[in-house]
N, C-alpha and C positions, 0 to 999 in steps of 0.2 A: 337355943334361941336367945337366952339371956346374954350369952357371951357375944353373939352377933350384934345385938342391940347396943351393948357397951362399947364394942369396937366402932360401930357406926357413929355413935354419939361422940366418942373421943376423937375420931377423925374429922367430924364436922367442927368440933370446938377447936381443934388444932388448925384446921383450914381457916376458920374465921379469925383466929389470933394472928395468922400469918398475913392476912389481907393488908393491914397497915404497912407492913414491911414492903410489900410489892408496890403499894401506892407511893411510899417514900422513895423507893428506888427510881420510879418513873419521874418524880419531881427532882430528885437529885441529878439526874442526867440533864434536864433542862437547865438547871441552875449552873451547871458546869460548862454549858455550851459557850465557846468563845464568840463574842460579838465582834463584828467587823465594822470599821468606820472608814469614811472616805472624805477627801477634800482635795483642794488644789494648792499648789505652791510653786516656789522657785528654788532650784538647786543652788545652794550657797557654796558647798564644798563636798567632795567625795573622798572617802577613805577606803580605797579598794581593798588593801590588805586587812583592814579591820572589819570589812563588810558593813560600813556605815555611811549614811548621808546626813548632811546638815541641810535642813530645808527651812525656808521662810514660808510658812503655811497660813492659809485662811483659818477662820474660826471653825471649831468642831463642836457644834451646838450640843450633841448627845452627851459629850463629856464636860460641857460648860468650859471649854478651852477658848480663850480669845485667840486671835491670830498672833503668832509668835515665830521665833527662830529657835529650832531645837534639833538635836541629833536623833536619828532613827536607825536602828539595826535593820538589816534586810534578811528575809527568810532564805534567800538564795543569792549568792554573789553574782550570778549571771544577770540578775536584774540591773546591775550597775553598767553592764556593757552598753556602750553607745551613749550614755548619759554624760553631760558636761555642765560645769558651773554656769549659771545664768539661764539655764533652760527651764521653761515652764512645764510643769507636770501635773497630772492627776494621779492620786495614789490612794490605796486602800491599806489599812493597817489593823492589827489586833493587839490587845494588851497581852503580853506574855511575861509572866513572873514580874508583873508590876511596871513593865517598860514596854513602850510601843515598838512593834516589829512590822515592817512593810511586807505585805503579802502580794502586792501588785502595783506596778507603776508604769505609766505611759506618758510620753511627751505630748504636749498640747501644741498644736500648730496655729 
């Protein structure tokens, strides 16, 4: 009986000690979730071989970016099909390795 009690108490203590690890893992997952941003802009140029777009875009308030002209990588080269310089677009992007990467883009009529 004494052995059973020791094993039960040890298991309870071990389980309680592991609780913060599980809570930390749940928090860790949320912190690493990539956030997406969206705005509108105009295509300045297209680098099809390099899978990049230069866009003159409106402000992105969540990142405290003013409107500016900058290069964006695209997640899939197929997104560039049908786009042309001077075209107005709406696009979504995420930050990947510290650089913006377009995950969706559609022409605005």
